[in-house]
N, C-alpha and C positions, 0 to 999 in steps of 0.2 A: 504494500500500500504506500502511496505517496505520502510525503511528510505534510505537516501543517503548512499553510501558505507562507507564514512568517519564518518557516525553517529554511527557506530558500535564499540563496545569494544570486545576484545577477552578474554575469560577465558578458562581454560583447565586443564587437569590432566596428560599430557604427554602420553595420549592414544587416546583422542578425544578432541574436543573443541566446545564451544558454542559462538555465536555472540549475544550480548546484545545491543539493540538500546537505544538511549537517553531517550525514553519514558518508559524504563523499560521492553521492550518486548524482550524475547528470540525468535528470528526468525529462528535460525538454530542450530540444534544439531543432530549429528549422534551417535548412540549407538549400540554396545559398543566401536567401533573403528572409527578412522577418516573416513574410507571408507565404514562403515556400512550404512544401510538405515537411512534416517533422520526421527526422530519423530516430529521435528518441521521444516517444509519446507516453512513457510510463506515467507521467503526471496526470494524464486523463484516462488511464486504464490500469494495467498491471505490468509486471516485468516482461510479459510476453510481447508488449507493444514497444519495447526498446528502452535501453538504459545503458549507462556506463558507470560502474562503481569502481572506485579506487580508494583503498583504505587498508587498515590492518586486517590480516586474515582472521576469520572467525569460523566457528563450527557451522556446518550446513544447516542445522536446525535452530541456530541462534540468530537474533536480530543483529544486523551490522552495527558495530559501535559508532557512536556519534562523536564528533570532534569535541575536545574539551575547550578549545578556544578557536575562534576564527576572527579575521579582521581583513580589511582591505589594506594593502601596503600603502601607507601614507594617503595622499589625495589621488588615488588611482582607482582603476577597475580591476586590479590584480588581487585575487582572493588568496589568502593564506589560512589554511586550516591545520590545527595541530591535535594529535591524539596522544594521550598518555596511556600506555599499556603496561602490563606487568613486566614486559621485557624491554621497555624503553619508550622514548618519545620520537615521533615522526612528524614531518611537516609535508603537506601537499600544497603546491602553488598552482592555481588555475588561472588561465587568462586566454584572451583571444586577441592577437596582435592586430592593430589597425591595418586594414587590408591593402596590400599592394600585390595582388595576384590571387592565389587560391585562398579561400577562407580556411582558417585553422583554429582548432581548439587544442591548446598545449597544457599538459599536466606534468609537473616536475616533482618527483618524490625526493625528499631530503632527510637523511638520518640525522637526528639531533642528539640522542643518547641511546645506549644499549644496542641491541640487535633485534630489529622488529620484523617479523614475517609479514609480508604484504601480498595483496592480490588485486589484480585488475581483471574485471569481468565486463566485457564489451559485447553487447547484443544490439546490433543495428537492425532496425526494421523500417523500411521505407514506406512512403505514403501513409503517414500517421499510424504506423504499426501494422499495416495490413499486408505488406509485401516482405517476404524473407528474401534478402539478396543472395546472389551467388558470391560466396566468399572463397577466395583462392590466393595463391602466391604468385607474384609477378616480379621476377628479378630480385627476390629476397624480401619484397614488401608484401603486406597483406592488403588486399583490395576487395571491397564489396561492391557489386554491380547489380543494378536493376533498372531497366529501361534507360532513361536519359541521364541517370545519376551514377556517380562512382564516389566512394569514400575510401581514402587510403589511410592505413594505420601503420605508423612507424614507431619502433622502439628498439633499443639494443637488447631488451630482455627476450628470452625465448618465449614463444607463444604456442598454444595448442588449442584445438577445437574440441568442444564437448557440448552436447545438447544445443547445437546451433548457436553457441556462444564462444567468443575468443577469450582465452584466459592467459594470464601471466602470473606466475608465482615466484616471488623473489624475497630476499632479505636485505634490509638496509642497516648500515652502521654509521656512526658519526662521520660526516664528511662525504658520504655517498650522495650522488645526485643522479637520478635515473629519470629520463624524460619519455613521455608518451604523447603522440600527436595524431590527430585525425585531420585530414584535409579533403575538401570536396573539389571535384572537377567534373565537367560534363563527360559522360562515359565514352563519347566518341573522340575525345581529345587525348593527347599524350599525357602521361602521368605528371602530376604536379612535382615541382622540385623537392628534393629532400629537405625536410625542415631543419632549421638551425635554432633550437629552443633557447639556448642561452643568449644569443644575439637578439632574438625576438623579444625575450624578456626585458633586456636592457632598453631596446627601442620603444617598447610599450610603456615602460616606466618613464622614459624621457618624454614621450608624447603627452602623457597625462600631467606630468609636472609642468611642462611648458604651457599646456592649455589652462590649467588652474591659475597660473600666474596672471592671466588676463582679468581675473575677477576683481571688481572694484569694491566689493562689500568686505568690510573689516570690522563688523559689529560683533556684539556678544553672542550671536547665534551663528557664527561663521561655520562651525563644524556641520551643523544641520543644513545650512544653505549650500555649502560646497558639495556635500554628498548629494543633495537634491539636484544641483546643477550638473554634476557628473552623470547622474541618472538620466536627466533630460538629454544630455549630449549622447549618451548611449542609445537613446530611443530615436535619434536622428539618423535617417538613411543618407549617408554621406554623398553618394553619387548624385542625388537630386535635391537634397535639402528638406525632403518630406519628413514629418515627425509622426511616429506611430503613437497611438494612445497608450498602448501597452504591448509587450512582446508575446503575449499569450492569448489563447482563445478559451472560452467556456469555463474559466474558473468561476464558480457560482457566487452570485450575490446572496443566495439563500441555499445553505448546504442541504442537499437532497432535493432541491427545487429545479425549476425550469428556466430561471433567469440567468441564462448562460449565453454570452455573446462573444463574437470574434472582434478583438480590439486591435488587430495588427494592421490597421489602416490609418490614414491621416484624416482626422476630423478637423474641419476648418476651425471649429470653436477651440478645441484643445490646442491645436497648433498655434492659433492666434494668441492665446493667453500664454503659451510657452514662449512665443516670440517676445511678448511683453516682459516676462521675467528675465530673459536673456539680455534684452536691451538695457534693462535697468541695472544689470550687474556687469556690464561691460562687454558683452559678446555680440558685437555688431556684424561679424562675418556670418554667424549662424542666422542672424536676422536677414541679412542680404540674400543668403542662399534660400531661405524660406520664401521670401518675397518673389524670387525668381521662380521657385517651384509653383507658387500660387498663380503667377501670371501664365505659366505654361499649362497648368491644370485646367484653368477656366477659359483659356484662349478659344475664341471663336463662338463661345456660347455663354457669356457671363450672365445673361438673363436667367438661364436655367442652372443657377448655382446649386451644386450638390452639397449636402452637409458633410460628406466624406468622399475621399478618393483613394486609389491605391498609392503606394509610396512613390511611384513614378508618374502619378497623375492618371492612372487608369480609372475609367468611369463605371465599368461593369463589375460589381462585387457580389454576384449572385450567391444567395444563402443556401447551404445544403447541410444535411445532418449525417454524421458518421456513425452509423448504427452498430459498427463493430467495437466501438469504444464505449465502455460503461459510464465514463465521465468521472470527474474528480469526486471521490467519496460517493460514487453512484449518483452524482448530480447530472442527469441527462436531460435533454440530448446534448451531445457535443456538436457545436455548429462551426462551420467555416464559411467565410463570406458574411455579408451583412445586408439583410433585406431592408434596413433602414436607410440605405444610401440615397434612395430617391424620395424620402419623406420631404415635406415642406416644413422647414424650420426657419421662420423669418428672423429669429435672433441672430442667425449666422451672419447676416448682412451687417449687423451691428458689430459683431466681434471682428470680422475681417476689416471693416472700415476703421475701427478703433486701433487695430494693429498697424494698419498703413499710416494712420495719423501719428501714432507714437513713433514709428520709424522716421517719419518726416520731421517730427519735433526734436528727435535726438540727433538729427544731422546726417542720417543715412543718405547717401548720394541720391539725387533726384532721379526718378524714373518716370518718364512721361506716360508710359503705358499704364503704370500703377495709378496715376491720377485719372487717366481715361477710364480705367476699370471702375474706380470709385464713383465717377459720375454716372456710368452705366448702371451700377447697382442702385443708385438713388432713383434713377428714372424707372427702374423696375419697381422699387418700393412705392413710388408715387401711385402706381396702379394697384398694388397688392397688399399694402400694409394693413388694411382693414379686413383682410380675410382671416378665417380660422386656420390654424396649423397644428402640427404635432408637438411643437414646443421643444424646449431644451432637453427634456428627458426622454424624447423619442417614444412617447406612449404609443402603444399599439391599439389603443381605443379610438373613439371618434375624435375628429379635429375639434379644437376649441379656440376661443379668443384668449390665448394665454397672455397674462399681463406682462410677464418677462419678455415675451416676443415683441410686444408693442413698445416696451421701454427700449429694447435694443434697436428697433426700427428708428426710434427717436434719436438714439445715439448715432446711428449711421447718418442721419440727416444733419445732426448737429456738427459732427466732425467734418462733414463735407462742406458745410457752410464755413467752418473755420479755415479749411483749405482754400476756398475761394477768397475769403477775406484776407488771407496772407499774400494773395497775388500769384499763387502757384497753380491756379486752375480758373477756368471761366465757367460760369453757370448762372441760372436765373435766381439770383440771391433772394429777391423779395418773395418770389413764388415759393422757394424752399423754406424761407423763414416762416411763412404762413403754414406750410406743411408741418414744420416742427411744432408750431403752436397747436395745430389741429390734433396731432398725435398726443401731445401732452395733455390737452384738455380731455380727449377721449379716455385716456387711461385714468385720469383723476375722477372723471364722472362715472365710468362704468366698471373700473377695476378696484374701487375703494369702498369698503363697508363702513359707513359713518357710525353705525351703532357700535361696532366693535373697535373702531379706530384702527383699521388695518387694511392694507391692500390684500387682495385675494388671488388665488391661483389663476382664475380665469373670470371673464365677465359673467356676472350672475351667480358665481359659485360662492359657497361659504368656506370652502377648503383653503388652507394655506399652502405655501410653496416656498422652500428655502431660497429659490432663485430671486425672490423679492428682496433678499438681503443686498443685492447688487444695486438697488435703486440709488442709495447715496454714493456708492463707489463709482458709479457711472456719471454722477453729476445730474441725474434726473431731478432730484430734490436735494436740498441741503441737509446735512446730518441733524441739525437742530429742528427740522420741521416736525411738528407733532405727529404727522401721519407716518413719518419714517420711524420715529421712536415707538409709536404704537405698534407698527408692524414688527419691529425687532422684538418687542416684549411679547407680542402674540406668538411669534415663532418659538420663543423660549418656552412659553407655556404649553404649546400644543404640539410642537415637533421635536421636543427635547427628550432624549432617552434618560434613563435613571443615572447614567454616567455623565450627563450634561452635554452629550454630543447631539448633533442635529440630523434628523431624517430629511430626505428630499421633500417628501409630501406623504400624506396618509395613503397607503396602498389600497385601503378599502374604505368605503363610506356606506354604512348600512350593509346591505347585501351586495353592493356594487364593487367591482374591481376597478378602481379609478383609472389604472393604466392598461386595462385589458388583459392582465396577466394574473394567474393564481399565485398565492404565496406572498410572503413579505420579503423585506430586505433589511440590511443593517443600516447603521448611521453612515451617512455619506460624508467622507472626510473633508472634501472640498467645502461643503456647506458649513461644516464646523469651523474651518478656518475663516470662512466668510463672516461667521458670527463673531469671531474674535476681532476681525477687522472693524466690523460695525460697532462693537462695544468700545473699541478705542476711539472711533470717530465721534461717538456721542459723549466722550469724556469718562467712560467707565474703564479706565486703562488698567487698573489693578485686576479687575475681573477678566479683561481681555488677555492680560499676560498669563493669568492662572489657567485659562482655557487653552491658550496656545501651548504652554509647557505641558499640560496634560495630554494634548494631542501629540506632542513630541515623544511622550513616553510610550505611545502606541507603536512607534517604529520598531522594527526588529533590531537585533543586536548589530546589524550593519547599516542601520539608518534608512531602511526601505519601507515603503507603505503601499498597500493594495488600495483598491477603490473604496472599500467600506470597512466598518468595524461592527462585528456582531455583538451587541451588548449581552445577549443571553449566553452565548458560547464563549465570550471573552476572547475572540480571536479575529484575525484579519480575514476578510472575504472579498471576492471579486478578482478581476484580472490584476496581475502583479508583475513588476511594480507599475504603478499607475501615474502617468504624467499629470493627470487632473488632480492628483493629491499633492504631488511635489511642487507644482507651480504655486498654488495658494500658500503653501508653507513658506516659500521664498518671499512672496508678497507680504504676508503677515509679519515675517521677521523684519523686513525693510520698514514697514509701518511702525512697528513697536520700537524699533531702534531709533527712528526719527523722532518719536514722541518721548523717548527716554524711559519707556515703560518696560523695564526689565530689572530683574533682581541682580544683586551682586554688583 
């Protein structure tokens, strides 16, 4: 059985990523891209669906021992795990070098003390665990081939095959360093070059050290901010600048339930807010690359903006279920692709425009097509802002007039007006100022419950929605407006868990499933960070700091966060690690630092 979600570490090369459990098992790896088929899919099934375990040898009927300690080497994505055994201590270093050729996962075993018997067990299964490859020797190297894919396994250790698994048994003493590498290559091409593990380790460490040096944040939460920034960089697809929401699919929001989605794509919303955090911490090159990705993705059809695209800008992300995989802790179905890609979510226009506005304000070099795109998006909103949509949370129920969607439509118009006022674009200023006023008036009249002094999830609804916390952050209303304060306090009362974290919205209302799906979900971590932001904005800074530091305590031992926190099970749930959790962590840290609201 796979470990708890928080038991996993992330390693990656800015084109794909692997998850490594505390016991030294790689349970998830897609090659060669984030959205490719997995060669290790044990995370969503069993060992029969692929894994690679490397750690101290243990009895066949015993559980693999878990590492006593693990950490990232400095500010990098190089994982170091140490086991203390009765025979000594051993260290395993796992990493994926930033790619210049074939993708590689390198694992280096190092003896620390004593003499420790070790075992590598490698079971490759292509097509998400469905296909057993042909494994054979080629000029002294082990290669697994199936269809278009080949994976090459290199080590100086002797290997042997048993039960369709490749094993290596060996012993390490102090000073011993033994490397294992897998490399992917299209099966019709020549073998990839022989790996050079030690040189690759040095180059990988240099890469991350140099990248982190660009960070401009030096406040009291620097450790958490740097780890989140590294995670966001790891979720960026280097060849195009696209940013995946998470490197996994179908990790459940509700253990045992059906709320399981594929997040290995670029949501415009997630990517736009990621861009915001990167810009505010000094990473302009990533912002420029994302802007170029955006312009390519929407080129030729900006009026039909999708909410998500493939990492190279692909538009078709058809959803399918993999019925041979039982799902993480039997949380089925396992889905690949995402049927929400063609939903109407009007808020996306606001997030994209806000990101382009921020890029412009922070001095990113001007791009005339970016300004043209912004104008085209507003012309679309002119005609469609008053329509119902599926909203930020991608409900699979009926469309509604979601308040957050209208607020973000207002943001799109407001930021475009500012672009025109700056002299960097031309447009009908007076007409769009009237449009901005019309949207504002509509929201305040139809999306506000005077009796309860709170904005609501949608027009005519009594339900609340944590996305309303963005109203003051987007400048729609000032923080000291009584309607803003009333909304914050209402969300605290009605959407707060016993731990003080925030739900996105009530999943049920009476006998109705609000979002068209059965079951519940955990507290949404992004929303909880938004609450901390709002509390700071309305002057409740001590409360904001306490909530923020409580949220930091939910991170795993390596500083990583999934999408949600299950208050009943006291564990992380949802896809992991999640960009939409790490971005607001950075934003809240910046806000609290600016306000001086931190301890010590």
